[in-house]
C-alpha positions in Angstrom: -10.6 -16.5 1.3 -13.0 -17.8 -1.5 -13.1 -21.8 -2.1 -12.0 -21.4 -5.6 -8.9 -19.4 -4.6 -7.9 -21.9 -1.8 -8.7 -24.5 -4.0 -6.5 -23.2 -6.6 -3.8 -22.1 -4.5 -3.6 -25.9 -3.2 -3.5 -27.5 -6.9 -0.4 -25.2 -7.5 1.1 -26.6 -4.5 0.3 -30.3 -5.1 1.3 -29.7 -8.7 4.7 -28.1 -7.9 5.0 -30.8 -5.2 5.1 -33.6 -7.7 7.1 -31.7 -10.0 9.9 -30.4 -7.7 12.4 -29.9 -10.8 10.3 -27.5 -12.4 8.8 -26.1 -9.0 12.2 -25.1 -8.1 13.1 -23.1 -11.7 9.5 -21.7 -11.5 8.4 -20.9 -8.3 9.0 -18.7 -5.5 7.7 -18.6 -1.9 7.8 -15.7 0.2 6.3 -14.1 3.5 6.1 -11.3 5.6 5.0 -10.6 9.2 4.4 -7.1 11.1 3.8 -7.4 14.8 3.9 -5.5 17.4 4.2 -4.6 21.4 2.1 -1.5 21.9 1.3 1.1 25.0 -1.0 4.1 24.9 0.7 6.8 27.0 -2.4 9.2 26.4 -5.4 9.4 24.6 -8.0 12.4 24.2 -10.4 11.6 26.7 -8.0 8.9 28.9 -9.8 6.4 28.4 -7.5 4.3 26.7 -4.5 5.2 28.5 -2.4 2.2 29.6 -3.5 0.4 27.0 -1.3 -2.4 25.8 -0.8 -5.4 24.2 1.2 -7.9 21.9 -0.6 -8.0 18.3 0.4 -9.3 14.8 -0.8 -6.5 12.5 -0.2 -8.0 9.2 0.9 -11.4 7.3 1.6 -12.0 3.8 2.3 -15.1 2.4 3.3 -15.2 -1.5 3.4 -17.5 -4.5 5.3 -16.2 -7.8 5.0 -18.1 -10.5 7.1 -17.8 -13.8 5.2 -19.4 -16.7 7.4 -18.4 -19.4 9.4 -15.6 -20.3 6.5 -13.9 -21.4 4.2 -14.7 -18.8 3.8 -14.7 -14.7 1.7 -14.9 -12.0 1.4 -14.0 -8.4 -1.1 -15.2 -5.5 -1.0 -13.8 -2.5 -2.8 -14.1 1.0 -2.9 -11.5 3.6 -4.3 -12.1 7.1 -4.7 -8.6 9.2 -5.5 -7.7 12.9 -8.9 -6.3 11.8 -9.8 -8.8 9.5 -11.1 -11.5 11.9 -14.6 -13.8 12.1 -17.2 -13.2 14.6 -15.1 -15.0 17.7 -11.9 -12.5 16.6 -10.1 -15.4 14.8 -8.0 -14.1 11.8 -9.3 -14.6 8.1 -7.1 -15.0 5.1 -7.9 -13.3 2.1 -6.9 -12.7 -1.5 -4.8 -9.9 -1.7 -3.1 -10.4 -5.0 -4.3 -12.6 -8.2 -3.1 -11.9 -11.2 -1.2 -12.7 -14.8 1.4 -10.9 -16.2 2.0 -10.5 -19.8 5.6 -9.1 -20.5 6.2 -7.1 -23.4 2.6 -7.5 -24.9 2.7 -4.8 -26.7 6.6 -4.2 -27.6 9.5 -4.7 -25.8 8.5 -3.5 -21.8 5.0 -2.9 -22.1 3.2 -5.1 -20.0 -0.3 -6.1 -19.3 -1.6 -7.2 -15.8 -4.9 -8.9 -15.6 -6.6 -9.4 -12.2 -6.0 -8.3 -8.7 -3.2 -5.8 -8.4 -1.6 -2.9 -7.0 -3.4 0.2 -9.1 -1.0 3.2 -10.3 -1.4 5.4 -6.9 1.2 4.9 -4.5 3.5 2.2 -5.5 6.3 5.0 -6.1 5.9 6.5 -2.7 5.4 3.4 -0.8 8.6 1.9 -2.3 10.5 5.4 -1.2 8.6 5.1 2.2 10.0 0.9 2.4 8.6 0.8 5.9 4.8 -0.7 5.1 5.4 -2.4 8.7 5.0 0.7 10.6 2.7 2.3 8.5 0.6 2.7 4.9 1.6 5.6 3.0 -0.9 9.1 3.3 -2.8 7.8 0.4 -3.5 4.7 1.7 -4.7 6.0 5.2 -7.0 8.1 4.6 -8.8 5.3 2.0 -9.0 7.8 -1.2 -8.9 4.2 -2.5 -8.1 0.7 -1.9 -4.6 -0.8 -2.2 -5.6 -3.5 -5.0 -8.6 -3.5 -7.3 -9.6 -5.9 -10.1 -9.1 -5.0 -13.6 -6.6 -4.6 -16.6 -3.5 -2.8 -16.3 -1.0 -1.2 -18.8 2.7 -0.1 -18.1 5.8 0.6 -19.8 8.3 3.1 -20.9 7.7 6.2 -22.9 11.5 6.5 -23.9 14.0 4.5 -25.0 16.4 4.6 -21.6 13.1 4.2 -19.3 13.4 7.8 -17.5 9.5 8.3 -18.1 7.5 5.2 -17.6 3.5 5.1 -18.0 1.2 3.1 -16.4 -2.9 2.9 -16.3 -5.9 0.7 -15.0 -9.2 -0.1 -16.0 -10.9 -1.7 -12.6 -13.8 -2.2 -10.6 -13.1 0.4 -7.7 -14.4 -2.6 -5.4 -10.8 -3.4 -3.7 -10.4 -7.2 -3.1 -14.4 -7.7 -3.0 -16.7 -8.7 -6.2 -18.2 -6.2 -8.5 -21.5 -5.2 -6.7 -22.3 -2.5 -9.6 -22.2 -1.1 -13.0 -19.3 1.6 -12.4 -15.7 1.2 -12.7 -12.6 3.2 -12.2 -9.6 4.6 -14.3 -6.4 5.3 -12.8 -3.5 6.6 -14.6 0.6 7.9 -13.5 3.4 9.1 -15.1 6.9 8.4 -13.4 9.7 10.7 -14.0 13.5 9.3 -13.4 15.5 12.4 -14.6 18.7 11.4 -12.8 19.6 8.1 -10.6 19.0 9.9 -6.9 15.7 11.9 -8.2 12.5 10.3 -9.4 9.0 11.8 -9.2 5.0 10.9 -10.3 2.0 12.8 -11.5 -1.0 11.1 -11.3 -4.6 11.2 -11.2 -8.2 9.1 -11.4 -11.8 9.3 -12.0 -14.5 7.1 -11.2 -18.6 7.6 -10.9 -20.7 6.5 -8.5 -24.7 6.4 -7.9 -25.5 10.1 -7.4 -22.0 11.7 -8.1 -18.3 11.4 -9.7 -14.8 12.0 -8.5 -12.0 13.1 -10.0 -8.5 13.0 -8.0 -5.2 14.1 -8.3 -1.7 12.7 -6.7 2.0 13.4 -7.2 5.3 12.2 -5.3 8.4 13.5 -5.0 11.3 11.1 -3.9 15.3 12.1 -3.6 17.8 9.3 -2.6 21.9 9.5 -1.4 24.0 7.5 0.2 22.8 7.5 3.6 19.7 9.4 3.4 16.4 8.8 1.7 13.5 11.6 1.7 10.3 11.6 -0.1 7.1 14.2 -0.2 3.6 13.0 -1.3 0.5 14.6 -2.0 -3.1 13.9 -3.2 -6.2 16.3 -3.8 -9.7 13.8 -3.8 -13.0 16.1 -4.4 -16.4 14.2 -4.8 -19.3 16.0 -6.5 -23.5 14.9 -6.1 -25.7 15.3 -8.9 -28.3 18.3 -7.8 -26.5 19.3 -5.1 -23.9 21.9 -3.7 -22.6 19.6 -1.1 -18.6 18.2 -1.6 -16.7 15.6 -0.2 -13.1 16.5 -0.4 -9.7 14.9 0.9 -6.5 16.3 0.8 -3.3 15.4 2.5 0.6 15.8 2.4 3.1 13.4 3.9 6.9 14.3 4.5 9.3 11.4 5.3 12.8 10.2 5.4 15.1 7.9 7.1 19.1 8.3 7.8 21.4 5.4 7.9 23.6 5.7 10.6 25.4 2.3 9.6 24.7 -0.9 7.3 22.8 -2.3 10.4 20.7 0.7 12.0 18.6 3.4 10.7 16.3 6.5 12.1 12.5 6.8 10.4 10.4 9.7 10.2 7.3 10.6 9.0 5.1 13.8 9.1 1.3 13.5 7.5 -1.4 16.3 7.6 -4.8 15.2 6.4 -8.1 17.3 5.5 -11.3 16.3 4.9 -14.2 18.6 3.9 -17.3 16.9 4.1 -20.7 19.1 3.2 -18.9 22.2 5.1 -18.0 20.2 8.1 -14.1 20.5 8.1 -11.9 18.0 9.9 -8.0 17.9 10.1 -5.5 15.1 11.2 -2.0 15.7 12.1 0.3 12.0 12.4 3.5 11.8 13.3 6.1 8.7 13.5 10.0 8.5 14.8 11.6 5.1 14.9 15.0 3.4 15.4 15.8 0.8 13.4 18.0 -2.3 14.0 18.6 -4.9 11.6 20.5 -7.8 13.4 19.9 -10.5 10.4 18.7 -9.9 7.0 15.1 -9.8 6.4 14.5 -8.8 10.1 13.9 -5.3 11.7 13.5 -4.6 15.2 11.8 -1.3 15.5 11.1 1.0 18.7 8.7 3.7 17.4 6.7 6.4 18.8 3.2 7.6 17.3 1.5 10.9 17.9 -2.0 11.0 16.3 -4.4 14.2 17.0 -7.9 15.0 15.3 -8.8 18.5 15.4 -11.8 17.5 17.1 -10.1 15.8 20.0 -8.8 18.3 22.5 -5.6 16.2 23.0 -3.5 14.0 20.8 -3.2 10.1 21.0 0.7 8.8 22.1 1.3 5.4 21.3 4.6 3.7 21.4 5.5 0.6 19.8 8.0 -2.0 19.5 7.5 -3.2 16.1 9.4 -6.7 14.8 9.3 -7.0 10.7 10.3 -10.5 9.3 10.3 -11.3 6.1 11.2 -14.5 4.6 
């Protein structure tokens, strides 16, 4: 986390501390923790068999601030098990940092400036609803970062909000500082033909030193009283100047959950991914099955099992986890 971001956040906290009435009306603090106990039952070469331990995978701390009816802002810090300093201690970094101008271009047509989510898998992630178990397939395959720094436009294309648009012009550097002259353009249309059905069509394009990429993605979601289903797919090819080589990523994910009752649900998902890099093709199959119990609002305890198989390995990795998701 940069000193500037930290001092800005500290200043906001102190300001709200000396203006409690204003803070209560305009500020909202929230947080989320994903934590596991995991046990590896089997691994491709056996070297990780029996590996187990307790760990947190992700921690969010979020501040939402309503400046006025026109403007709002968000600052979110994240700590993750893979983001550590040399001695293994966790490091916080800025996940979200943006200003939203509501109805800037007309009723419902908003502008978002700063570090925010590109219009790629937002609808799919909302339908999946279990980032605490795993990221959606496009995020897993690293075709893009879950955040980017830039300017985004979003709003309805019809008066009944059945068709919505969103596009973003950004650095293509994730939450890191920009290091080159290239930018990335994201765009997506969302359709809501009925209360139960929603789907998106989107794409993105960017250049890099010696090549370019034009990606496509789509999602279909279906919701009933006790059943939620989703199907997500993407195609992400890269071409290189002066070469016939390509770097293509393609994947599809089918997921769903069934509410047994108000406090229990079954969760399942299957991902299939292929990466064709300069003629060398690798494939991955991934499956998760879990059972969620919600003893209190904002708390979920989820025993789950993950089967993960790459075609380069002779055997799959089979991992059991006890996952706790806590939101406050």
